[in-house]
Every structure is written in C-alpha cells, then in structure tokens.
C-alpha positions as CSV (number, residue, x, y, z in Angstrom):
1,X,-24.5,-14.7,-34.3
2,X,-21.6,-12.5,-34.3
3,X,-18.8,-13.0,-31.7
4,X,-18.9,-10.3,-29.2
5,X,-16.3,-7.6,-29.8
6,X,-13.9,-5.7,-27.2
7,X,-14.7,-2.0,-27.3
8,X,-12.4,0.5,-25.5
9,X,-14.9,1.2,-23.2
10,X,-15.4,-2.7,-22.1
11,X,-11.3,-2.7,-21.8
12,X,-11.5,0.2,-19.6
13,X,-13.9,-1.2,-17.4
14,X,-12.1,-4.6,-17.2
15,X,-9.0,-2.6,-16.4
16,X,-11.0,-0.7,-13.6
17,X,-12.1,-3.9,-11.8
18,X,-8.5,-5.3,-11.8
19,X,-7.3,-1.9,-10.0
20,X,-10.2,-2.1,-7.4
21,X,-9.4,-2.0,-3.9
22,X,-11.3,-4.9,-2.5
23,X,-11.2,-6.9,0.7
24,X,-8.4,-9.1,-0.4
25,X,-6.3,-6.0,-1.0
26,X,-6.8,-5.1,2.6
27,X,-5.5,-6.2,6.1
28,X,-8.5,-6.1,8.1
29,X,-7.8,-8.4,11.1
30,X,-5.6,-7.9,14.2
31,X,-3.6,-10.9,13.8
32,X,-2.6,-9.7,10.3
33,X,-1.5,-6.4,11.7
34,X,0.3,-7.9,14.7
35,X,2.2,-10.1,12.3
36,X,3.8,-7.2,10.1
37,X,4.7,-5.6,13.4
38,X,6.3,-8.5,15.2
39,X,8.4,-9.4,11.9
40,X,8.6,-6.3,9.6
41,X,11.3,-7.1,6.6
42,X,10.9,-3.3,5.8
43,X,10.5,-0.1,7.9
44,X,10.5,3.4,6.4
45,X,9.7,6.6,7.3
46,X,8.1,9.7,4.9
47,X,6.8,12.4,7.5
48,X,4.0,12.3,8.0
49,X,3.7,8.7,7.0
50,X,5.3,5.6,8.5
51,X,5.3,2.2,6.8
52,X,6.3,-1.3,8.1
53,X,6.0,-4.4,5.4
54,X,6.6,-8.1,5.4
55,X,6.1,-10.8,2.9
56,X,2.2,-11.8,2.6
57,X,0.1,-14.9,2.2
58,X,-1.2,-13.7,-0.5
59,X,-0.2,-13.1,-3.9
60,X,-1.0,-9.2,-4.5
61,X,0.3,-6.5,-2.0
62,X,-2.4,-5.9,0.8
63,X,-2.8,-2.5,2.8
64,X,-3.6,-1.7,6.4
65,X,-4.1,1.7,7.7
66,X,-3.6,3.5,11.1
67,X,-5.0,7.0,11.4
68,X,-5.5,7.4,15.3
69,X,-7.9,10.3,16.5
70,X,-4.9,11.7,18.5
71,X,-3.0,12.6,15.3
72,X,-6.1,13.6,13.3
73,X,-9.1,14.8,15.4
74,X,-11.8,15.6,12.7
75,X,-13.2,12.3,11.1
76,X,-13.3,14.5,7.5
77,X,-9.4,14.5,8.1
78,X,-8.8,10.9,8.9
79,X,-11.2,9.9,6.1
80,X,-9.3,12.0,3.4
81,X,-6.0,10.6,4.7
82,X,-7.1,7.1,4.5
83,X,-8.6,7.9,1.1
84,X,-5.3,9.2,-0.5
85,X,-3.3,6.4,0.9
86,X,-5.7,4.0,-0.5
87,X,-6.0,5.6,-3.9
88,X,-2.1,5.9,-4.3
89,X,-1.8,2.1,-3.2
90,X,-4.5,1.0,-5.5
91,X,-2.6,3.0,-8.5
92,X,0.7,1.8,-7.7
93,X,2.3,-0.9,-10.1
94,X,4.9,-3.2,-9.5
95,X,4.6,-3.9,-5.6
96,X,5.7,-7.4,-4.6
97,X,3.2,-9.3,-2.8
98,X,3.4,-7.7,0.8
99,X,1.7,-6.9,3.6
100,X,1.9,-3.1,4.1
101,X,1.0,-1.0,7.1
102,X,0.8,2.7,6.7
103,X,0.4,4.8,9.6
104,X,-0.2,8.6,9.8
105,X,2.1,10.0,12.8
106,X,2.3,13.4,12.6
107,X,-0.6,15.9,13.8
108,X,-1.8,18.0,11.0
109,X,0.2,15.5,8.3
110,X,-3.0,15.6,6.0
111,X,-2.1,19.1,4.7
112,X,1.0,17.8,3.3
113,X,0.4,13.9,3.0
114,X,2.4,12.6,0.4
115,X,1.6,9.0,0.1
116,X,2.9,8.9,-3.3
117,X,6.4,9.6,-2.6
118,X,6.0,6.9,0.5
119,X,5.5,4.3,-2.1
120,X,8.1,5.5,-4.4
121,X,10.6,5.0,-1.6
122,X,9.3,1.5,-0.9
123,X,9.8,0.7,-4.4
124,X,13.5,2.1,-4.1
125,X,13.8,0.4,-0.7
126,X,12.8,-3.2,-2.1
127,X,15.0,-2.9,-5.3
128,X,18.1,-2.3,-3.2
129,X,17.0,-5.3,-0.8
130,X,16.6,-7.4,-4.1
131,X,20.1,-6.5,-5.5
132,X,21.6,-7.2,-2.1
133,X,20.1,-10.6,-1.9
134,X,21.1,-11.4,-5.5
135,X,24.7,-10.3,-4.5
136,X,24.5,-12.9,-1.6
137,X,23.3,-15.7,-3.7
138,X,26.3,-15.1,-6.2
139,X,28.9,-15.0,-3.6
C-alpha cells in the first residue's frame, strides 16, 4: 500500500481547520468578561469600536463581543457587526494570547465598521508595550 500523499487541497483544508473560530477561541462566560473589564492591560478606541484586553489563560487569543440593541436596533445589523469582527479576528496573525473584548459603541457604526483597523492598532499598541517592557528589563 502506498503512503498517503499530501495534496494542495488537503493542506488548504488543514489550514482552514487551524483558523477556525471554535469555542476555545471565544469568551463565553460572564466571569471571563468581568475579568477582562476589572484588570485590562490594554484599552483602545477606534470608532465605532472599543476594545479592552488582558493576558488570558489560554495559549491562543480569545474574543468576546458586545453589540447592544441600544446601539444597533436591527438583529441583522448586530449579526453583521459580529460576523465582520469575528472574521477579522480569525484571520489576524500574530496576536499574543490575550482575552480581547470588542464592543460596538456608536449607533450606525456598522456602515463604517473597520475591525481590521482596530486589530492593526492593537498589534501596534502591543508592540509598543513589549518594547517598553524590554527597555525596563535592560535598565
């Protein structure tokens, strides 16, 4: 019997599984949300989004979403906002193992929702923090 070969389709399927957004990549429990809000390491605002983050217990980043009815009245808009943010988070490479909570804070923000810009700003903020910590260790 010949050994199985690895086709490009199989590699693509394996990569898709690695980038899934499963339950282990989500913040689901109230106590986990509360922990992020009680002691956040990073706070970031890129309208219409607001982000807080702190080191998490998992070895991969986790995402929690808050989209209130007061902000986006229609369920279609709330679901679209969540879908866009989840997709950008899922495709974001190089995020450290943080618990990240993203909140949509401006009504009508779905039209100009730029979750990609938010995660780019998060990466820049984290890089700056890491440089600062390295300087402190040297001194």
